[in-house]
C-alpha positions in Angstrom: 2.0 18.5 34.5 1.2 14.8 34.8 4.4 12.5 35.0 3.5 11.0 31.6 3.2 14.5 30.3 6.2 15.5 31.4 8.0 12.4 30.2 6.8 12.7 26.5 7.9 16.1 26.7 11.7 14.9 27.9 11.1 12.2 24.9 10.4 14.8 22.3 13.4 17.0 23.2 15.5 14.4 23.5 14.4 13.1 19.7 14.7 16.8 18.7 18.4 16.8 20.0 19.5 13.7 18.5 18.2 14.8 15.0 20.5 18.2 15.6 23.4 15.9 16.2 23.0 13.8 13.5 22.3 16.2 11.0 25.6 18.4 11.9 27.6 15.0 11.8 26.2 14.6 8.5 27.2 18.0 7.2 30.7 17.4 8.8 30.8 14.4 6.9 29.6 16.1 3.3 32.5 18.8 4.2 35.4 16.3 4.7 34.3 13.5 1.9 32.6 15.7 -0.5 29.4 14.0 -0.6 26.4 13.1 1.4 25.7 9.6 3.1 23.4 7.6 1.0 20.6 5.5 1.5 18.6 2.8 -0.3 15.1 1.5 0.7 13.7 -1.8 -0.5 9.9 -1.7 -0.3 7.9 -4.9 -0.4 4.1 -5.2 -0.1 1.2 -3.1 -0.4 0.7 0.7 -0.9 0.8 1.3 2.6 4.4 0.2 3.0 5.2 2.4 -0.1 4.0 5.3 1.7 5.8 4.3 5.0 8.8 4.3 2.9 8.2 8.0 1.7 8.2 8.8 5.3 11.3 7.1 5.9 12.7 8.8 2.9 11.7 12.1 3.9 13.1 11.4 7.6 16.5 10.4 6.3 16.3 13.3 4.0 15.9 15.9 7.0 18.9 14.6 8.5 21.4 15.2 5.8 20.9 11.7 3.9 20.7 11.4 -0.2 18.8 8.6 -1.9 20.4 6.4 -4.2 19.0 3.4 -6.5 22.3 1.3 -5.7 22.0 -1.2 -2.7 25.6 -1.7 -3.3 27.2 1.4 -2.5 24.2 2.9 -0.2 25.9 3.9 3.5 22.3 2.9 4.9 20.0 0.2 3.1 16.4 -0.5 4.7 14.1 -3.4 4.3 10.3 -2.2 4.5 8.8 -5.5 4.8 5.5 -7.4 4.7 4.0 -10.6 6.1 1.1 -11.0 4.5 2.3 -13.8 1.9 5.2 -16.2 2.3 6.8 -15.2 -0.9 7.3 -11.7 0.3 9.6 -13.4 3.4 11.4 -15.1 1.5 12.3 -12.7 -1.0 13.4 -10.2 2.1 15.7 -13.0 3.4 17.4 -13.4 0.0 18.6 -10.3 -0.2 19.4 -9.8 3.3 21.9 -12.8 2.2 23.3 -10.6 -0.7 23.7 -7.3 1.7 25.6 -9.5 4.5 28.4 -9.7 1.3 28.6 -6.0 1.1 28.7 -5.5 4.6 31.4 -7.9 5.2 33.2 -5.4 2.2 31.8 -2.4 3.7 31.7 -2.4 7.7 30.4 1.3 8.0 27.5 0.5 6.3 24.2 0.5 8.4 21.3 -2.1 7.7 17.7 -1.7 9.0 14.8 -3.7 9.0 11.2 -2.4 9.3 7.9 -3.1 8.3 5.3 -5.6 9.1 7.6 -8.8 9.6 9.4 -6.9 12.5 6.2 -6.5 14.2 5.8 -10.3 14.6 8.0 -11.5 17.7 8.8 -14.9 16.0 10.1 -13.2 12.9 12.2 -10.5 14.8 14.0 -13.1 16.7 14.9 -15.1 13.5 16.0 -12.0 12.0 18.3 -11.1 14.8 19.7 -14.8 15.2 20.4 -15.6 11.4 21.1 -12.0 10.4 22.8 -10.7 13.1 25.1 -7.8 11.1 21.2 -5.9 11.2 21.8 -2.9 13.1 18.6 -1.3 13.1 14.9 -2.9 13.7 11.8 -1.0 14.1 8.3 -1.8 13.5 4.9 -0.1 11.8 4.2 2.1 14.9 7.8 3.5 15.3 8.7 4.8 12.0 9.0 8.5 13.9 12.0 6.8 15.9 14.3 6.1 13.0 16.5 9.2 13.7 17.2 8.0 17.1 18.1 4.6 16.1 20.7 5.6 14.1 21.8 7.9 16.7 22.2 4.7 19.1 24.1 2.9 16.3 26.5 5.7 15.2 26.9 7.5 18.4 26.4 5.1 21.3 27.8 2.0 19.3 24.7 -0.1 20.3 21.8 -1.9 17.7 18.7 0.4 17.4 15.6 -2.0 18.1 12.3 0.0 18.6 9.1 -2.4 18.3 5.6 -1.6 19.8 2.9 -4.1 19.5 0.1 -1.3 19.0 -0.5 2.3 19.6 -3.1 4.6 19.6 -0.9 7.7 18.4 -1.0 8.7 14.8 2.4 10.3 13.5 1.7 12.0 10.2 3.4 15.0 10.6 6.8 14.4 9.8 8.8 14.9 6.0 8.2 12.6 3.3 10.1 12.1 0.1 7.3 11.5 -2.4 7.8 9.2 -5.2 5.8 11.3 -7.6 4.9 15.3 -7.5 1.7 14.7 -9.7 0.2 11.9 -7.5 0.5 11.2 -3.8 -1.0 8.5 -1.2 -2.6 9.8 1.8 -3.1 7.8 4.7 -6.7 8.0 6.5 -6.7 5.0 8.6 -4.4 2.6 10.1 -4.8 -0.7 11.7 -7.6 -3.1 11.0 -10.6 -4.5 13.5 -12.2 -7.2 10.9 -9.7 -10.2 11.9 -10.2 -12.2 8.5 -8.8 -15.6 9.4 -6.1 -15.8 6.9 -4.8 -12.2 7.6 -2.2 -11.1 10.1 -2.9 -7.5 9.7 -4.5 -6.5 12.7 -1.7 -7.9 15.1 0.9 -6.5 12.9 -0.5 -2.9 12.4 -3.2 -3.1 15.4 -6.2 -1.8 15.9 -8.3 0.6 13.5 -7.7 4.1 14.1 -8.9 7.1 11.7 -6.8 10.3 11.3 -8.8 13.9 11.9 -10.8 15.2 9.1 -8.9 18.6 9.3 -5.4 17.0 9.1 -6.6 14.9 6.0 -7.7 18.0 4.5 -4.7 20.6 5.5 -2.2 17.6 3.9 -4.6 17.0 0.6 -4.5 21.1 0.2 -0.6 21.4 0.6 -0.3 18.5 -1.7 -2.4 20.5 -4.6 -0.5 23.9 -3.9 2.4 21.9 -4.6 1.2 20.4 -8.0 -0.1 17.1 -6.9 -3.2 16.3 -9.3 -4.1 12.7 -8.0 -4.9 11.5 -4.2 -5.3 7.7 -3.2 -6.6 7.7 0.3 -5.3 4.6 2.3 -6.4 2.2 4.9 -7.1 -1.5 5.4 -10.6 -0.6 5.3 -11.4 3.1 4.2 -15.0 2.4 4.4 -14.9 2.5 8.0 -13.3 5.5 8.5 -14.2 7.9 11.7 -15.8 5.1 13.3 -13.5 5.8 16.3 -13.5 9.8 15.8 -15.1 11.8 18.6 -16.0 14.2 16.2 -18.4 11.6 13.7 -17.7 11.6 10.2 -18.3 9.3 7.6 -16.0 8.2 4.5 -18.5 9.3 2.1 -18.4 13.0 3.7 -15.1 13.0 4.0 -15.0 12.2 -0.1 -17.0 14.9 -0.5 -15.1 17.5 1.2 -11.6 16.3 -0.6 -13.9 16.9 -3.5 -13.8 20.5 -3.1 -10.0 21.0 -2.9 -8.9 23.2 -5.8 -6.0 21.4 -8.1 -6.9 17.8 -7.1 -7.9 16.2 -10.4 -8.6 12.6 -9.1 -9.4 11.0 -6.0 -8.7 7.0 -5.4 -9.1 5.0 -2.4 -8.2 1.4 -1.4 -9.3 -1.0 0.2 -13.0 -1.1 0.0 -14.3 -3.6 2.8 -17.8 -5.1 1.3 -19.4 -5.0 4.7 -19.2 -1.3 5.0 -20.1 -0.4 1.8 -23.0 2.1 2.2 -25.6 3.7 0.1 -24.3 6.9 1.2 -20.9 5.8 -0.4 -22.1 4.8 -3.6 -24.1 8.2 -4.1 -20.9 10.0 -3.0 -18.5 8.2 -5.8 -21.8 9.2 -7.9 -21.9 12.7 -7.4 -18.5 13.8 -6.7 -16.5 14.7 -9.9 -12.9 14.1 -8.5 -13.8 10.6 -7.2 -12.5 8.4 -9.9 -15.0 5.7 -11.2 -13.0 2.9 -9.5 -13.8 0.8 -6.9 -11.9 -1.8 -5.7 -14.0 -4.5 -3.8 -12.5 -7.4 -2.6 -14.5 -10.6 -2.9 -11.8 -13.3 -2.0 -14.4 -16.0 -2.9 -17.7 -16.7 -4.0 -19.0 -19.3 -1.6 -20.7 -18.6 1.5 -19.2 -21.3 3.2 -15.9 -20.0 2.4 -16.7 -16.3 3.3 -17.9 -17.7 6.8 -14.7 -19.2 7.3 -12.7 -16.6 6.3 -14.7 -14.2 8.8 -15.4 -12.1 6.0 -18.8 -10.8 7.4 -20.8 -10.9 4.3 -22.5 -13.3 1.7 -22.3 -13.9 -2.0 -25.6 -12.5 -2.6 -25.0 -9.3 -0.3 -21.7 -8.8 -2.4 -23.6 -9.2 -6.1 -26.6 -6.6 -4.5 -23.7 -4.1 -3.7 -22.3 -4.5 -7.3 -25.8 -4.0 -9.0 -25.9 -0.6 -6.7 -22.5 0.4 -7.8 -23.7 -0.2 -11.5 -27.1 0.8 -11.5 -25.8 4.2 -10.0 -22.6 4.6 -12.0 -23.0 3.0 -15.4 -19.4 3.3 -16.3 -17.8 2.3 -13.0 -14.8 -0.2 -13.0 -14.6 -3.3 -10.8 -11.6 -4.7 -9.5 -11.1 -7.6 -6.9 -8.8 -9.8 -4.8 -9.6 -13.2 -4.9 -8.0 -16.2 -2.9 -7.9 -19.9 -4.2 -7.5 -22.9 -1.8 -8.5 -21.6 1.4 -8.7 -24.0 3.9 -11.6 -26.3 3.2 -12.3 -25.0 0.0 -14.4 -27.9 -2.0 -14.8 -28.0 -6.1 -18.1 -27.1 -5.4 -17.1 -23.7 -3.4 -14.4 -23.1 -6.3 -16.8 -23.4 -8.6 -19.0 -20.9 -6.9 -16.1 -18.4 -7.1 -15.7 -18.8 -10.8 -19.5 -17.9 -11.0 -19.5 -14.7 -9.3 -16.6 -13.4 -11.7 -18.6 -14.3 -14.2 -21.6 -12.6 -12.8 -19.5 -9.3 -11.8 -17.3 -9.0 -15.2 -14.4 -7.8 -12.9 -12.0 -5.3 -14.9 -9.1 -6.9 -13.3 -8.3 -8.9 -10.0 -5.5 -9.6 -7.8 -5.7 -13.5 -7.6 -3.6 -15.5 -4.8 -2.6 -18.7 -3.8 -3.8 -19.5 -0.1 -0.7 -18.5 1.8 -0.3 -20.2 5.5 -0.2 -17.2 7.6 1.3 -18.5 11.0 -0.8 -17.1 13.9 -3.9 -16.4 12.0 -7.1 -18.7 12.6 -7.0 -20.2 8.9 -3.3 -21.9 9.8 -4.9 -24.1 12.4 -7.8 -25.1 10.3 -7.3 -28.8 9.6 -8.4 -29.4 6.2 -5.7 -27.5 4.4 -6.1 -27.7 0.2 -3.0 -29.9 -1.6 -0.7 -27.3 -3.3 -1.5 -29.5 -6.5 -5.4 -28.7 -6.4 -4.5 -25.1 -5.7 -2.7 -24.8 -8.5 -4.8 -26.5 -10.8 -8.1 -24.2 -9.5 -6.2 -21.1 -9.9 -5.0 -22.0 -13.3 -8.7 -22.6 -14.3 -9.9 -19.2 -12.6 -7.5 -17.6 -14.7 -8.6 -19.0 -18.1 -12.0 -17.5 -16.7 -11.0 -14.1 -15.7 -8.6 -13.1 -18.6 -10.8 -13.6 -21.4 -13.5 -11.2 -19.3 -10.8 -8.6 -18.5 -9.7 -8.7 -22.3 -13.6 -8.0 -23.6 -13.9 -5.3 -20.6 -11.0 -3.5 -22.1 -12.0 -4.4 -25.7 -15.1 -2.1 -25.4 -12.8 0.9 -24.8 -11.8 0.5 -28.4 -12.5 3.7 -30.5 -13.4 5.9 -27.3 -11.5 8.7 -25.7 -10.2 8.8 -22.1 -8.4 11.5 -20.1 -5.1 9.5 -18.9 -2.5 10.8 -16.6 0.8 10.3 -17.7 2.8 8.7 -15.4 6.3 7.8 -16.7 8.0 6.8 -20.0 7.1 3.4 -21.1 9.0 -0.1 -20.6 7.9 -0.9 -24.1 10.2 2.1 -25.3 11.4 5.6 -24.8 9.1 7.2 -27.4 5.9 5.7 -25.7 4.7 7.2 -22.2 2.4 5.4 -20.1 -0.4 6.5 -17.7 -3.6 5.3 -16.2 -7.4 6.4 -16.9 -9.6 7.1 -14.1 -10.9 3.3 -14.3 -7.2 2.4 -13.2 -6.3 0.9 -16.9 -3.2 1.0 -17.9 -2.3 2.9 -21.3 0.4 3.1 -23.4 0.9 5.9 -26.1 3.6 7.9 -28.3 4.2 11.3 -26.8 7.0 13.4 -25.4 8.7 13.2 -21.8 7.6 16.6 -20.8 3.6 15.5 -20.8 4.4 13.1 -17.5 2.4 14.3 -14.7 -0.2 16.2 -17.4 -3.6 14.7 -17.8 -4.0 14.2 -21.8 -6.9 12.7 -23.7 -5.9 9.6 -25.4 -7.9 7.3 -28.1 -7.9 3.4 -27.8 -6.5 2.0 -30.6 -5.7 -1.5 -29.6 -6.1 -3.5 -26.4 -4.3 -6.7 -24.4 -5.2 -8.3 -21.3 -3.4 -6.1 -18.8 -2.8 -2.8 -20.9 -4.3 -0.7 -23.8 -2.7 1.4 -26.5 -3.6 4.7 -28.1 -3.1 7.8 -29.4 -3.0 11.4 -27.8 -5.7 13.6 -29.3 
């Protein structure tokens, strides 16, 4: 056996021993105190982070912790952080300030910070310097090490820190505390190779790597057996799935395989990069009955000059061609997008080209963002940063065009009946439920709580910009 294999085997055994010891310690804690230790996870950022939090929750449950919604009384508070926009950072630092006071009154409380922020060295050092009370720090590539880090703090009385900049390894065979029984997030790729000039993802989540198709199919089969009806396949660029695998398989082929699994009724995916959206994928969406007729296709900008500076590797014309293809082959397809306003060097003419593409595509909805400087990216070094007042003016003008289009798209649904996956009790009142159509439109309607997790037919009676209203048929 090679030295590295011996070392890996030793590390695996050590990790297993520590998990057993922690579980025994927590069982003893329950016997003495009459309650389990509790954890609370604060998740910031994208669905990838949400799924990471499910893994963290699963590991903690396996060693004897119990989830609580109350961070004030939790024995372990975990911040799963995002680095994509400055606002997410500010929220984390603000909340850490609050937790500092809690920790002062409850010194046995453990505080952990993980996720994308911790993958960046400068951010990690800032955290350790400004918030010295933080006990545990780990990154996106070392989630599986959490039990060992807790062991370091509780048993060895040391800070637990484990961050790996890039890893070729994929750890998916770990317990998960899924937020919903009837729908699930499923990772199919990790990392990114695109290096858009505004984005930190390749630097904090590493190079792109795909999971083996057999692992994904088995996971989805188990989810179906457990009552899951809808899955969302996750990746920074799902369209390039499989490019690094020895057994060549495309994303379109993976969709076709997952479409065969009994019990699963809906398949979603995100995010889909325009440069890798192939005709095979369009035809797979059309042919696979369970794949939702909804494509989230981030355009980011309508100007070819801006797209080039963003390193997006497609043109406005190419993007519009993809939209035409989708609408031709899948007439009722819903297309949603991401748009960045105020990217460095964006002129008024560039901005108007973004407005033009919004008008041409007629998006069903869009996530719109003011450009945010991310240190370490090429865009942060560009000299021609757009002033904030111009950014905000353009942002508001974009919404003035976008929102009426979204409302009109919703209005076309009035009088029609759609299958809706019931997700929860609506925030509008206890007698109302909320769910989504396959096109990802949010619908509120009257109904009893026992319908949550089922797919029901709903007739649309009224629409707003951000949701629709209806009645069960």
